[in-house]
C-alpha positions in Angstrom: -82.6 -75.3 -8.0 -81.9 -78.9 -7.8 -81.9 -82.2 -9.9 -78.4 -82.8 -10.8 -77.6 -86.0 -12.9 -73.6 -85.5 -12.7 -71.4 -82.6 -12.7 -68.9 -82.9 -15.5 -65.9 -80.7 -16.8 -66.8 -79.1 -20.0 -66.0 -81.0 -23.0 -63.2 -79.7 -25.1 -64.5 -81.3 -28.2 -64.5 -78.1 -30.0 -60.6 -78.0 -30.3 -59.5 -78.0 -33.7 -62.7 -76.2 -34.7 -62.0 -72.9 -36.3 -65.4 -71.2 -35.2 -66.7 -71.6 -31.8 -70.6 -71.2 -31.6 -73.0 -69.6 -29.2 -76.6 -69.0 -29.4 -77.9 -65.8 -27.4 -81.3 -65.6 -26.3 -82.8 -62.6 -24.4 -85.9 -60.7 -23.7 -85.8 -57.9 -26.2 -89.0 -56.2 -24.6 -86.8 -54.8 -22.2 -84.2 -52.2 -23.2 -81.5 -53.0 -20.7 -81.6 -56.9 -21.7 -81.3 -55.9 -25.2 -78.3 -53.8 -24.3 -76.3 -56.2 -22.3 -76.9 -59.0 -24.9 -75.5 -57.0 -27.5 -72.4 -56.1 -25.2 -72.0 -60.1 -24.6 -72.4 -60.8 -28.5 -69.7 -58.2 -29.2 -67.2 -59.6 -26.7 -67.7 -63.4 -28.0 -67.4 -62.0 -31.7 -64.3 -60.4 -30.7 -63.0 -63.6 -29.4 -63.7 -65.4 -32.5 -67.2 -67.1 -31.8 -70.0 -67.3 -34.4 -72.7 -65.8 -32.8 -76.3 -66.8 -33.2 -79.6 -65.1 -32.3 -83.1 -65.9 -32.3 -84.6 -64.5 -35.8 -87.6 -62.7 -34.0 -85.0 -60.9 -31.8 -82.5 -60.2 -34.6 -83.9 -56.8 -35.4 -84.0 -55.5 -32.0 -80.6 -56.8 -31.2 -79.0 -55.1 -34.4 -76.1 -57.1 -34.3 -73.7 -56.6 -37.4 -72.2 -60.1 -38.0 -74.9 -62.2 -35.9 -76.7 -64.9 -37.5 -80.3 -65.3 -37.3 -81.7 -68.7 -36.6 -85.3 -70.2 -36.4 -86.9 -73.4 -35.2 -86.0 -76.1 -32.8 -82.5 -76.7 -34.4 -81.4 -73.1 -33.4 -78.8 -74.7 -31.1 -77.7 -77.5 -33.0 -73.7 -77.7 -33.2 -73.5 -74.7 -30.8 -71.1 -74.7 -27.9 -73.1 -73.0 -25.5 -76.5 -71.1 -25.2 -76.7 -67.9 -23.3 -79.8 -66.8 -21.6 -80.2 -63.4 -20.7 -83.1 -62.2 -18.5 -85.0 -63.9 -15.8 -86.1 -67.6 -15.3 -88.6 -67.3 -18.2 -85.9 -66.4 -20.6 -84.1 -69.1 -19.1 -86.8 -71.7 -19.7 -87.3 -70.3 -23.3 -83.5 -70.9 -23.9 -83.9 -74.6 -22.3 -86.4 -75.3 -25.2 -83.4 -74.6 -27.5 -80.8 -76.0 -25.9 -82.2 -79.4 -24.6 -82.8 -81.2 -27.9 -79.2 -80.1 -28.9 -77.7 -81.3 -25.7 -76.2 -77.8 -25.5 -75.1 -76.5 -22.2 -77.3 -73.6 -21.2 -75.7 -70.3 -19.2 -78.3 -68.2 -17.6 -77.3 -64.6 -16.8 -79.8 -62.9 -14.5 -81.2 -59.6 -15.6 -84.5 -60.0 -14.1 -85.8 -60.1 -10.6 -85.1 -63.4 -8.6 -83.3 -65.5 -11.6 -83.0 -68.8 -9.5 -82.1 -70.8 -12.5 -79.3 -68.2 -13.8 -75.7 -68.9 -12.5 -74.6 -65.1 -13.1 -75.8 -62.0 -12.1 -75.5 -58.6 -14.4 -72.4 -57.6 -12.3 -70.7 -60.8 -13.4 -71.5 -60.1 -17.0 -67.7 -59.5 -18.1 -66.0 -62.4 -16.0 -68.7 -64.7 -17.4 -68.1 -64.1 -20.8 -64.3 -64.7 -20.3 -64.9 -67.8 -18.4 -66.9 -69.2 -21.3 -64.1 -68.0 -23.7 -61.3 -69.6 -21.8 -63.8 -72.9 -21.1 -63.5 -72.0 -17.5 -66.8 -73.7 -16.4 -68.5 -77.1 -15.3 -71.8 -78.5 -16.7 -74.7 -79.9 -14.3 -77.3 -82.3 -16.0 -80.6 -81.5 -14.6 -83.5 -83.8 -14.3 -86.6 -83.3 -16.3 -90.1 -84.5 -16.9 -91.7 -86.1 -19.7 -95.7 -86.0 -20.0 -98.2 -87.8 -22.2 -101.7 -87.0 -22.2 -104.4 -89.2 -23.5 -108.1 -88.6 -24.2 -111.0 -90.1 -26.4 -111.5 -87.8 -29.3 -108.2 -85.7 -29.4 -104.7 -86.5 -30.4 -102.2 -87.5 -27.9 -100.2 -84.6 -26.3 -96.5 -85.3 -25.6 -94.2 -82.5 -24.0 -91.8 -82.0 -21.3 -90.7 -79.6 -18.6 -87.5 -78.8 -16.4 -89.4 -77.1 -13.3 -92.9 -78.6 -13.2 -96.1 -80.3 -14.9 -99.2 -79.1 -13.4 -102.8 -80.3 -14.3 -105.2 -77.5 -12.9 -108.8 -76.6 -13.1 -110.0 -74.8 -16.4 -112.9 -73.1 -15.2 -112.4 -70.8 -12.0 -115.6 -71.5 -10.3 -115.3 -75.2 -10.1 -113.2 -77.7 -8.1 -111.2 -80.4 -10.3 -111.7 -84.0 -9.4 -108.3 -85.9 -10.0 -107.5 -89.4 -9.2 -103.7 -89.9 -8.8 -101.8 -93.1 -9.3 -98.1 -93.7 -7.9 -96.2 -96.1 -9.7 -99.2 -98.3 -11.0 -101.1 -98.1 -7.6 -103.9 -95.6 -6.7 -102.7 -93.0 -4.0 -105.5 -90.7 -3.4 -108.6 -88.9 -5.2 -108.6 -85.2 -4.7 -110.9 -82.3 -5.0 -108.6 -79.7 -5.8 -107.6 -76.7 -7.8 -105.0 -79.2 -9.4 -101.6 -81.1 -8.9 -98.0 -79.9 -9.5 -95.4 -82.7 -10.5 -91.9 -81.2 -9.8 -88.5 -81.8 -10.5 -85.6 -81.0 -7.7 -85.1 -77.9 -10.2 -88.7 -76.9 -9.8 -88.9 -77.3 -6.1 -88.2 -73.6 -5.6 -90.8 -72.5 -8.0 -94.6 -73.4 -8.3 -94.2 -76.6 -6.1 -92.7 -74.4 -3.4 -95.4 -71.8 -3.2 -97.9 -74.7 -2.9 -96.2 -75.9 0.0 -93.5 -78.4 -1.3 -90.2 -78.8 -0.1 -87.1 -77.3 -1.3 -84.9 -80.2 -2.7 -80.9 -80.0 -3.0 -79.3 -80.2 -6.4 -77.7 -83.4 -5.5 -81.1 -85.3 -4.9 -82.5 -87.2 -7.3 -86.3 -87.1 -6.8 -89.7 -86.3 -8.2 -92.2 -84.2 -6.2 -96.0 -84.3 -6.2 -97.8 -81.2 -4.8 -101.7 -81.1 -4.4 -102.8 -77.5 -5.0 -105.7 -76.3 -2.3 -107.0 -80.0 -2.0 -110.0 -80.8 0.0 -108.8 -83.8 1.5 -107.5 -85.1 5.2 -104.3 -86.2 3.3 -102.9 -83.6 1.0 -99.4 -83.4 1.9 -96.6 -82.8 -0.7 -94.9 -86.1 -1.5 -91.2 -86.8 -2.8 -90.9 -90.1 -4.6 -88.1 -92.0 -6.5 -86.7 -90.5 -9.5 -87.8 -93.7 -11.4 -91.7 -93.3 -10.1 -94.4 -92.5 -12.5 -97.3 -90.6 -11.7 -100.7 -90.9 -13.4 -103.2 -88.2 -13.0 -106.9 -88.9 -14.2 -109.4 -86.1 -14.5 -112.4 -87.5 -13.4 -115.0 -88.2 -16.3 -117.8 -86.0 -14.5 -115.5 -82.9 -13.3 -115.0 -79.8 -15.1 -112.3 -79.2 -17.8 -108.7 -79.1 -17.0 -105.7 -77.5 -18.2 -102.0 -79.3 -18.4 -99.5 -76.7 -18.1 -95.7 -77.3 -18.7 -93.1 -74.9 -17.2 -95.9 -72.2 -17.6 -94.9 -72.2 -21.2 -96.9 -75.0 -23.0 -100.6 -75.1 -22.4 -102.9 -77.5 -23.5 -106.7 -78.1 -22.8 -108.0 -81.4 -21.2 -111.4 -82.7 -21.2 -112.8 -84.8 -18.3 -111.5 -88.2 -18.5 -107.9 -87.3 -19.6 -105.2 -89.3 -18.5 -101.8 -87.7 -18.0 -98.7 -89.8 -17.3 -95.6 -87.9 -15.8 -92.1 -89.6 -15.5 -88.4 -88.7 -15.7 -87.5 -87.0 -18.7 -85.4 -89.0 -21.5 -83.1 -86.0 -21.7 -81.8 -83.6 -19.1 -81.1 -79.8 -19.4 -77.5 -79.2 -19.3 -76.7 -76.0 -17.0 -73.5 -74.1 -17.1 -71.8 -73.5 -13.5 -69.3 -71.0 -13.5 -68.0 -71.5 -9.9 -68.6 -74.2 -7.2 -71.3 -72.1 -5.1 -72.9 -73.9 -2.3 -76.7 -74.4 -2.7 -77.0 -72.9 0.4 -75.6 -69.7 -0.5 -77.8 -69.6 -3.5 -81.0 -70.3 -1.3 -80.2 -67.5 1.1 -79.4 -65.1 -1.4 -82.4 -65.5 -4.1 -85.0 -65.6 -1.3 -83.3 -63.2 1.1 -83.6 -65.7 4.2 -82.8 -63.9 7.5 -79.5 -65.6 8.7 -79.1 -62.9 11.4 -82.6 -63.3 12.6 -84.8 -60.5 13.2 -83.0 -59.5 16.7 -79.4 -59.8 14.6 -76.3 -61.3 15.7 -75.4 -62.0 19.2 -71.9 -62.4 18.5 
């Protein structure tokens, strides 16, 4: 899922440091994920790593020698963060990796796992590549969001995939005015609007009819959701663009959602500003795999067609 700011070889700035450090984030609610995370941790410890685990997961992982950590500084000073699970686990791990500017490796133990670079069958080789520093790092574009409204504190958050403003009451339509780069674009009667990154173009924005954007493209996406309008097409704008979404003062309550993880109530009249994030998420790539291959594999696209190959 796209939005590369630049592919860089992994820094060897850890040279001379006695202990290398990795943070493990997993879905301990699934026994299989816990077992695989434990296996990765054991291999890393054997290779000389200090392994940190999220304190809430430490008891389930039961890893002698692992260091429980809490708070937003959990990844501070680490060499790499492992996310073992599905895309939800990856997005949770990104919350810890991003502020510390630490590369994040996703290993898919879920279903689609579009954000992950390795599958469960690659577990052993992925650990070896990390130990050998045999990987590169992509910097993925993110979104920063600010929401302001009378009588409430300013909300500030961010997203790797998308930020959405959606209706808060199921039975009522939401009225939204959308500005792009300081100029009014359109007023929508809709279920909401999705602002997405290229990384998020295969997630919520895709299900709303948005295009798939290749990783090398720097852009922002705007996708209306079920809009009652003659013009309700998805838009692709410059990465420098700014979206302002105003909840009509006479409409119903709205909800601001960031990556499906951070949710905030918005009253009528709220003003939401979305722009390119100040910090990227650094994503580990173990091999130079074409995005087309990833797209075909994850979405199970019919390369042969329903009639099969004619060759």
